[in-house]
C-alpha positions as CSV (number, residue, x, y, z in Angstrom):
1,M,-117.3,-46.1,-71.1
2,T,-117.2,-48.5,-68.3
3,F,-114.1,-50.1,-69.6
4,K,-112.3,-46.8,-70.0
5,R,-113.2,-45.8,-66.4
6,Q,-111.9,-49.1,-65.2
7,A,-108.7,-48.6,-67.2
8,V,-108.3,-45.2,-65.8
9,T,-108.9,-46.5,-62.3
10,M,-106.4,-49.3,-62.8
11,S,-103.9,-46.9,-64.2
12,T,-104.3,-44.6,-61.2
13,L,-103.9,-47.4,-58.7
14,Q,-100.8,-48.7,-60.6
15,Q,-99.3,-45.2,-60.5
16,R,-99.9,-44.8,-56.8
17,A,-98.4,-48.3,-56.2
18,R,-95.3,-47.3,-58.2
19,D,-95.1,-44.0,-56.2
20,V,-95.3,-45.9,-52.9
21,W,-92.7,-48.4,-54.1
22,Q,-90.3,-45.6,-55.2
23,F,-90.8,-43.9,-51.8
24,L,-90.0,-47.0,-49.9
25,T,-87.0,-48.0,-52.0
26,G,-85.8,-44.7,-53.2
27,T,-83.9,-41.6,-52.0
28,T,-86.0,-41.0,-48.9
29,V,-85.2,-44.4,-47.5
30,R,-81.5,-44.1,-48.3
31,K,-81.4,-40.8,-46.6
32,V,-83.0,-42.2,-43.5
33,A,-80.7,-45.2,-43.5
34,T,-77.7,-42.9,-44.0
35,G,-78.8,-40.7,-41.1
36,T,-79.3,-43.7,-38.9
37,S,-75.8,-44.9,-39.7
38,V,-74.3,-41.5,-38.9
39,L,-76.2,-41.4,-35.6
40,A,-74.9,-44.9,-34.7
41,L,-71.3,-44.0,-35.6
42,G,-71.6,-40.8,-33.5
43,A,-72.9,-42.6,-30.5
44,T,-70.1,-45.1,-30.8
45,T,-67.5,-42.3,-31.0
46,F,-69.1,-40.6,-28.0
47,L,-68.9,-43.6,-25.8
48,A,-65.4,-44.4,-26.9
49,N,-64.2,-40.9,-26.0
50,L,-66.4,-40.5,-22.9
51,E,-63.4,-40.3,-20.5
52,T,-61.8,-37.5,-22.6
53,I,-64.8,-35.3,-23.0
54,S,-66.2,-35.9,-19.6
55,P,-63.6,-36.0,-16.8
56,E,-66.4,-37.1,-14.3
57,G,-66.6,-40.3,-16.2
58,S,-62.9,-41.2,-15.8
59,A,-61.4,-43.1,-12.9
60,P,-60.6,-41.0,-9.8
61,D,-57.0,-40.0,-9.2
62,T,-56.0,-41.9,-6.1
63,T,-52.3,-40.9,-6.2
64,I,-50.9,-40.0,-2.7
65,T,-49.0,-36.7,-2.7
66,L,-47.2,-34.7,0.0
67,D,-47.8,-31.0,-0.7
68,A,-47.1,-29.0,2.5
69,P,-44.4,-28.1,3.2
70,A,-43.5,-27.2,-0.3
71,D,-40.5,-28.7,-2.1
72,S,-37.2,-26.7,-1.6
73,S,-38.6,-24.8,1.4
74,T,-36.9,-23.9,4.6
75,I,-38.6,-25.3,7.7
76,T,-38.5,-25.2,11.5
77,R,-37.6,-28.4,13.3
78,C,-41.2,-28.8,14.5
79,L,-43.8,-28.7,11.8
80,E,-47.3,-28.2,13.2
81,F,-48.6,-30.3,10.4
82,V,-47.7,-32.0,7.1
83,S,-50.5,-32.4,4.6
84,G,-51.2,-33.6,1.1
85,H,-53.8,-35.0,-1.3
86,G,-55.0,-38.6,-1.8
87,L,-57.6,-41.0,-0.5
88,I,-56.5,-43.4,2.1
89,P,-58.0,-46.8,1.1
90,N,-59.7,-49.0,3.7
91,G,-57.1,-51.3,5.3
92,K,-54.2,-48.9,4.6
93,H,-52.5,-46.5,6.9
94,L,-50.7,-43.3,5.8
95,W,-47.6,-42.1,7.6
96,V,-45.0,-39.4,7.0
97,A,-41.4,-40.5,6.8
98,V,-38.2,-38.4,7.1
99,M,-35.0,-39.4,5.3
100,P,-31.8,-37.4,6.0
101,G,-30.0,-36.0,3.0
102,S,-30.8,-34.2,-0.2
103,S,-32.3,-35.9,-3.3
104,A,-28.8,-35.9,-4.8
105,E,-27.6,-38.3,-2.2
106,R,-28.3,-42.0,-2.1
107,E,-31.3,-43.2,-0.3
108,G,-30.9,-44.0,3.4
109,H,-33.0,-45.2,6.3
110,V,-36.2,-43.5,7.2
111,T,-38.0,-42.6,10.4
112,L,-41.8,-42.4,10.7
113,V,-42.7,-39.1,12.3
114,G,-45.7,-37.1,13.4
115,K,-48.1,-37.6,16.3
116,G,-49.6,-40.8,14.9
117,E,-50.7,-41.7,11.4
118,A,-52.4,-39.4,8.9
119,V,-56.0,-38.4,9.3
120,Q,-58.3,-38.1,6.2
121,T,-59.6,-34.5,6.4
122,S,-61.6,-34.5,3.2
123,R,-62.8,-37.1,0.7
124,K,-63.9,-34.6,-1.9
125,G,-62.2,-34.8,-5.3
126,R,-58.7,-36.2,-4.8
127,G,-59.1,-36.1,-1.0
128,E,-57.0,-34.4,1.6
129,W,-55.0,-35.7,4.6
130,K,-52.9,-34.3,7.5
131,V,-50.4,-35.4,10.0
132,V,-49.7,-33.1,13.0
133,Q,-46.6,-32.4,15.1
134,V,-43.9,-33.6,12.7
135,N,-40.3,-33.4,14.0
136,V,-37.6,-33.1,11.4
137,G,-34.1,-34.1,12.4
138,G,-32.1,-33.7,15.6
139,E,-31.8,-30.6,17.7
140,T,-28.4,-29.5,16.4
141,R,-28.8,-30.5,12.8
142,I,-28.9,-26.9,11.5
143,N,-29.1,-26.3,7.7
144,Y,-29.3,-30.0,7.0
145,H,-31.3,-31.3,4.0
146,Y,-34.1,-33.8,4.5
147,R,-36.6,-35.6,2.3
148,L,-40.2,-36.1,3.4
149,F,-42.4,-38.8,2.0
150,A,-46.0,-39.9,2.5
151,V,-46.1,-43.7,2.8
152,L,-49.1,-46.0,2.5
153,L,-48.7,-49.1,4.7
154,S,-50.7,-52.3,4.8
155,D,-52.4,-53.1,8.1
156,D,-49.8,-55.8,8.9
157,T,-46.8,-53.4,8.3
158,H,-48.6,-50.7,10.2
159,K,-48.9,-52.9,13.3
160,I,-45.2,-53.7,13.1
161,V,-44.1,-50.1,13.0
162,V,-46.5,-49.0,15.7
163,N,-45.2,-51.7,18.0
164,S,-41.6,-50.8,17.2
165,A,-42.0,-47.1,18.3
166,V,-40.2,-46.8,21.6
167,N,-39.4,-44.2,24.3
168,I,-36.5,-44.2,26.7
169,T,-39.1,-44.7,29.5
170,D,-40.0,-48.1,27.9
171,F,-36.5,-49.3,29.0
172,A,-36.2,-47.3,32.2
173,P,-39.6,-46.6,33.7
174,E,-38.1,-44.5,36.5
175,V,-36.7,-42.0,34.0
176,V,-39.1,-39.1,33.4
177,P,-38.7,-37.8,29.9
178,E,-37.8,-34.1,29.7
179,S,-40.2,-31.7,28.0
180,G,-39.5,-31.4,24.3
181,K,-37.0,-34.3,24.1
182,D,-37.2,-36.7,21.2
183,R,-39.1,-40.0,21.3
184,W,-36.7,-42.7,20.3
185,R,-38.0,-44.3,17.2
186,I,-36.6,-47.2,15.1
187,E,-35.0,-46.4,11.7
188,Y,-36.3,-48.5,8.8
189,A,-35.0,-49.5,5.4
190,R,-37.5,-48.7,2.7
191,L,-40.7,-50.0,4.0
192,P,-43.0,-52.0,1.7
193,G,-45.9,-49.8,0.5
194,E,-46.8,-47.0,-1.8
195,W,-44.5,-44.0,-1.5
196,S,-45.1,-40.4,-2.7
197,D,-42.5,-38.4,-4.5
198,P,-40.1,-36.8,-2.1
199,V,-40.4,-33.3,-0.9
200,E,-36.9,-31.9,-0.1
201,V,-36.6,-29.3,2.7
202,V,-33.9,-27.6,4.6
203,R,-33.8,-27.0,8.4
204,N,-33.4,-23.4,9.4
205,G,-30.5,-21.9,11.2
206,S,-31.4,-22.2,14.8
207,E,-31.3,-24.9,17.4
208,E,-34.9,-26.0,18.3
209,K,-36.7,-28.4,20.6
210,T,-39.1,-31.0,19.3
211,C,-42.8,-30.4,19.1
212,L,-44.4,-30.1,22.5
213,S,-47.5,-32.0,23.4
214,K,-50.4,-30.2,25.2
215,S,-49.3,-31.9,28.4
216,D,-45.8,-30.4,28.3
């Protein structure tokens, strides 16, 4: 009887050992391993496509655009402001440039316009900027086409163009400039820097003075 009980006990232990071995090496383990592989593959795919499924994870759009006035619009000679989108990087200066002629014509010289360089008005999202008191063309240039650009200049180029902006009183201090008359600015070939796409505008059909400062 003792031998039989021992045999039964050994048989039970052996069966349990086989069950444990089958559990560790059988279907359950393979299922777990397969599930782990699927999770790993899914995580890799998620990371690889993070920029696509999550725009916040992608690099910000730093493109400089000029959005107002709108392309193909008719404008007055004096624009109270010109604005657009983009973040002005540290060490860079944003200006608005005017080029005479339509986009169908060859490129010519540009004049930097506005009452100074652009000011960053918002850094949210793509960012927003603005330039105030932008004069477009001469007093009698009615119904002429012009192209407007936003131009990002380096600090060195910015210093050059600022120092080259002149007024008639720079040459003849005794001459008092008349209210609303143009400042004389130097025309430039295509300045080195980042240029926005052009916005083409047409001057309206009336003779107009330039933008007047608050002191005029």
